[in-house]
ZAMARVO-685276 format. One record per atom (N, C-alpha, C): x, y, z. Coordinates in steps of 0.1 Angstrom, whole numbers, padded with zeros to 4 digits, always signed. Each point is the difference from the previous one (the first is absolute). Example, Ala and Ser with C-alpha at 12.3 -4.5 7.8 and 13.67 -1.06 7.14 Angstrom:
<nodes>
+0132-0057+0078;-0009+0012+0000;+0009+0012+0000;-0004+0011-0007;+0009+0011+0000;-0008+0011+0008;
</nodes>
This chain:
<nodes>
-0724-1328+1695;+0001-0012+0009;+0003-0012-0008;+0012-0005+0000;+0004-0012-0007;-0001-0012+0008;-0005-0011-0005;-0001-0013+0006;+0009-0009-0008;+0007-0009+0007;+0008-0010-0007;-0009-0013+0001;-0001-0007-0011;-0008-0012-0001;+0007-0010-0009;+0000-0013+0005;+0007-0010-0008;-0011-0007-0009;+0003+0000-0013;-0008-0007-0009;+0007-0011-0007;-0007-0009-0006;+0005-0011-0008;-0002+0002-0014;+0010-0002-0009;-0001+0002-0014;-0009-0011-0005;-0011+0003-0008;-0008-0010-0006;+0006-0008-0012;+0012+0005-0004;+0007-0007-0011;+0010-0010+0005;+0010+0005+0009;+0011-0008+0004;-0002-0005+0014;-0009+0005+0008;-0003-0005+0013;+0009+0006+0011;+0010+0008-0003;+0009+0006+0009;-0007+0012+0008;+0003+0001+0013;-0006+0011+0008;+0010+0011+0001;-0006+0012+0000;+0009+0012+0002;-0009+0011+0006;+0007+0011+0005;-0007+0011+0007;-0003+0011-0010;-0012+0006+0001;-0003+0012-0007;-0004+0011+0010;+0001+0012-0004;-0005+0012+0008;-0013+0005-0006;-0010+0002+0009;-0013+0004-0004;-0004+0013+0007;-0005+0010-0007;-0004+0013+0005;-0015-0001+0002;-0003-0001+0013;-0015-0001+0004;-0006+0013+0001;+0007+0011-0001;-0006+0013+0001;-0009+0003-0012;+0002-0007-0011;-0008+0003-0012;-0012-0010-0001;-0002-0008+0010;-0011-0009+0000;+0004-0013-0008;-0010-0008-0004;+0002-0012-0007;+0005+0004-0014;+0009-0009-0005;+0006+0003-0014;+0002-0013-0007;+0002+0002-0013;+0003-0012-0009;+0011+0005-0009;+0012-0007+0000;+0011+0004-0009;+0008-0012-0003;+0009+0002-0010;+0009-0011-0004;+0014+0002+0006;+0005-0010+0005;+0014+0000+0005;+0007-0013-0005;+0013+0002-0004;+0007-0011-0005;+0005-0009+0012;+0000-0013-0002;+0006-0009+0010;+0014+0003+0002;+0005+0001+0013;+0014+0002+0003;+0009-0011-0004;-0006-0012-0003;+0008-0012-0003;+0000-0003-0015;-0012-0001-0006;-0001-0005-0014;-0004+0012-0009;-0003+0011+0005;-0003+0013-0008;-0013-0001-0008;-0009-0010+0003;-0013+0000-0006;-0009+0010+0006;-0009+0006-0008;-0009+0010+0005;-0011-0006+0009;-0001+0005+0012;-0010-0004+0010;-0010+0011+0002;-0013-0004-0001;-0011+0010+0003;-0002-0001+0015;+0003+0012+0007;-0001+0001+0015;-0013+0008+0002;-0009-0006+0009;-0012+0007+0004;+0000+0001+0015;-0001+0013+0005;+0000+0002+0014;-0013+0005+0005;-0004-0004+0012;-0012+0004+0006;+0003+0007+0013;-0003+0013+0001;+0003+0008+0012;-0013+0006+0005;-0002+0002+0013;-0012+0006+0005;+0002+0016+0000;-0010+0007+0004;+0000+0014+0000;+0010+0007+0009;+0005-0008+0010;+0011+0005+0009;+0014-0003-0005;+0001-0006-0012;+0013-0003-0005;+0006-0013+0005;-0009-0009+0006;+0005-0013+0005;-0001-0010-0012;+0011-0008-0002;+0000-0010-0010;-0008-0012+0004;-0010-0003-0008;-0009-0011+0003;+0004-0013-0008;+0006+0002-0011;+0004-0012-0008;+0007+0004-0013;+0008-0010-0005;+0007+0001-0012;-0001-0013-0008;-0003+0002-0013;+0000-0012-0009;+0010+0003-0011;+0006-0011-0005;+0010+0000-0011;-0004-0010-0010;-0004+0004-0012;-0004-0009-0010;+0008+0003-0013;-0001-0010-0009;+0007+0002-0013;-0007+0012-0007;+0008+0008-0007;-0006+0012-0007;-0010-0003-0010;+0001-0011-0007;-0010-0003-0011;-0011-0010+0004;-0002-0003+0013;-0010-0009+0004;-0014+0007+0001;
</nodes>
C-alpha cells in the first residue's frame, strides 16, 4: 500500500512528493532531495492498519 506525501526539503525548502509504503509500519530512511540532492532523514508513522499518521523530514546529520 503506497501513499504519496508531499514533504519540504530541510536544506533548500523546496517541496516534492515521495512514495511511502505503510504496509511495513513506521520507518526511518534516507532519501535524497529531488531538487538539491541533499540527504533527508524521512521518518514515517503508520498505524497497525497501514494508515499513514505522519511524516517528518529532517537534515540527516541533525
